[in-house]
Each structure stands twice: as structure tokens, then as C-alpha cells.
C-alpha angles and dihedrals in degrees: 000000000000090000090055090049091052091048091050090048091053092051094047104032097158094048091045090052091053091049091052091056095040098085094053091042090051091051091051091049093051093048090052088078096066089038089060089064119094107282117246114263090242094057113125123221131023120313112237101194124224094293093051091044092053093043094051091044091052091048090053096045103041096070088061087073090067090090097164093045102057096158093051090047093051092045093052094049092045092051093048090049091049090051089049088053092050092051091046099239111161117250115274131205087252089067086079084078086083090067092046090051090047090055091049092052092049090048100045108026138060123278092258093058093044091050091049091050091049092052091048090051091050090052090050091052091053093047092048093051092046093051104040104027143021100267120224130182091251094052092048092046092051093048091045092051090053091048094047090048090056090046094049091047090056091048091050092049089050092050091048092049093050091047092053091045089052091051091049091048092049091047091051091047091049090049092049091048091048092051091046092050090048091052091047091049091048091048091049091050092048090050091051092049090046091053091051093048090046089057091050093049092046090052092050092049090049089052090050091052092050092047091048091052090048092049090051092054095044097042094097102027101040113015092176092057089048090053090050089051091049091050089050089050090052093048093045092046092054090049091049091049091051091049090047091054089051089050092052090046091053093050094049102088116198094357121127119239111272131198095191107128096175110143115257115253121261142172091304090065096050092094091054090048092052093045093050097044118120087225116073100251138178125205122214123184121194126193130005113315114246126210105248131186115275092245092055092046089052090051091054091047093051092047091054091044093051092046092052090047090053090049090054093047100042108017096083130221118334095016118161129194139206124207116199124188115187121191096167099094134057088269133052106245119203116187125177117182133174135188096227133119095298112180091008092064115108114258115251120229123219097009120148101184097110091044090053091049092051091049093051094046092043090059088067098039095258136127135229134195132188121191142141119265126235111265093020138307134079134255133205112192123184129178121193128178107245110244115190114235113252 
């Protein structure tokens, strides 16, 4: 039950603060009725009247609503009470707000602040007894015991709160570490399985190559043996494809099984990518296009796609982009530039776009760079050795 109350208080902090002050405020309002009567002739100090009583009570109670600023709340109530003592106004029920504020300081603040607040409260008790009564050691001791009890209660509640927060933090840390260890164990197991499947696929491909060479030699001299070799190639290829699908399924963490066998995009789809981009983009191709392996074409496509996405996210309004593909040199050069904010763009946190580009280019022995241009804009430049498609 107490846990539900604490959770509700955290969700409705302002309303919870009002409810904490409500009992003392209700008590002050009820006692305003007898205060409205004519004060006894023996009453010491000036008589405020009902309006003054309510105004002073409100001034003493309102700082209690500053729940997150316990020191400021205590200081305000203590200063108002000291001013009340200087003027000679008799103590009011609302002066109990000093003890409530003392508890809040002991609960929320460091020990130094709580000790200072306790000493200030003790001084206030002594001044009040000296002004409005004939102080005795017993009276001061009784009032001090009550004050110290409130102070110690706040310190105990603070210690308890920090202890529970420490337990929660350790529990969360243990849960995170457990999940991380589980992910690491799963990743290690997937890597082991992937290595085993890789060996199987590599063996099957080797068998296909040997069978293909044998079929080529026997094609003229022994057609039947060539047909047997071709059937073996077909059977081995299907097995290798099945194992490859298992390998890809193992490496796809957290992805649902997919039966989409649509071919991956390549250089032939670059024009469609540029035309459908949310950023106005032009495509320029230099040199004679070369037939590249599908994996390398996919790498180029993803680099351009990621660069255009970054231009849209960080380039700012009105940004335009230019995609250049150059086949004329010994390397395939992919350059994507935009005229956006460049270095003035806010840095993104947690992005993995550049890392993905480097991984894709690194598979083919290339290099990629991404940096802002002088005078504005951004450039992504990738160089990949051109590997002829088999």
C-alpha cells in the first residue's frame, strides 16, 4: 500500500504537496474561530484580527509547498517567524510549519544543512520561551526533545530513502548486467553456429567448383559423366543455399522470420532512389559503367541511401544533394554532397550510419569519409576497388 502511495505521489507531486500541508492548514482555519473572539485582557503582544491571523498563517504555510527547495522553504518560514518575534506577535498554530520545514530539510538535504536547520530551530525555541514565557530548564528541555525528535525522524527517513534508492539502483544494475550477459552469450552462440555453417557452405561450394571443372572436362568425352556432375552441382547448390539461409537467420538478431525473396537493390535502382528521395537530388555518372558483383552494388546503394538520409535529417530546410558515380578510374568513386548546414548541424547521438558505411566498404577493401565542407554543406566520399562480376 505504501508503495502505491509513493508511486502516486511521484506522479502527482503538486497535488501531493498540497495534501501534506492540508492538515496543518485545516487546523489553523479551525482555530481562527476562537481567535476571532475578543482577546483576553491579559494577552501579550498586538492583536492581529482575523484577517491578520489568516494572512500570517498563509505566509507561514505557503513555503511548505516548495517541496524540492527544502532549504529555501525553511529559511523563509524561519525569517517570517523571526519577524513575528521582533514585532511581538503571539505564536500561532501556523508556527508549527517550522518543524515541518525542519523535517523536510533533514529528509532532503545533506547533514550539514539539516544540522544548521536544527540549530536555528533550537535558537527559535529559546527566543520564543524567553519572550512569551518565563523559561525554565524543564520547559526548554521538553521543547528541545520534541524538536530533536522531529529532526531525527527526518534523518531516519532520509537514510531509509537513500537505502531503498540504493537497493533499486543495484537491482536495476543487476538486471541490466543479466540482460547484457544473456545477449553476449546469445551472440557468442550465434557466432559459433555461424562459423560451423560457414564451414559447411564453404565445403559445398568447393564441391560445386570441383564438380563443375569435372563436368567441363568430361562434357565432350563422357556426356553421361558430365550430366552426373551437373546434377551433383545442382544438389550441392541447393544444400548450400539452404545452409546459407540458416546462416543468415542465425545472424539476424531480433528480426522476425521473413519469406521476402525480392532481389536486393543495386546500381540499376540508384536512379529510382534519387528520384524518390525527399531531398531534391541530381545523379551524375562518369565513365563507362562496369558490371559489379551484387554485393558491391548493394554496398554502393546503401551508402547513397544513408548519405541522402543524413542530408534530410541534418541539412536543414531547402537542402539539395548531388550524387556522383565515377567509373573512369581504377576505383569506383561514390560522392554524395549537399548544400546544407554542414558543420553547423547538430550532432546526432547514437547513430550508426557512418559505421555501417565503413563496414560495407571495408568488405571490398575500400575506404569512406564523411565530413563537412568549407563554406557549408556535407560530403560523403567512398572509394571501392572495382571487382568484375563473375
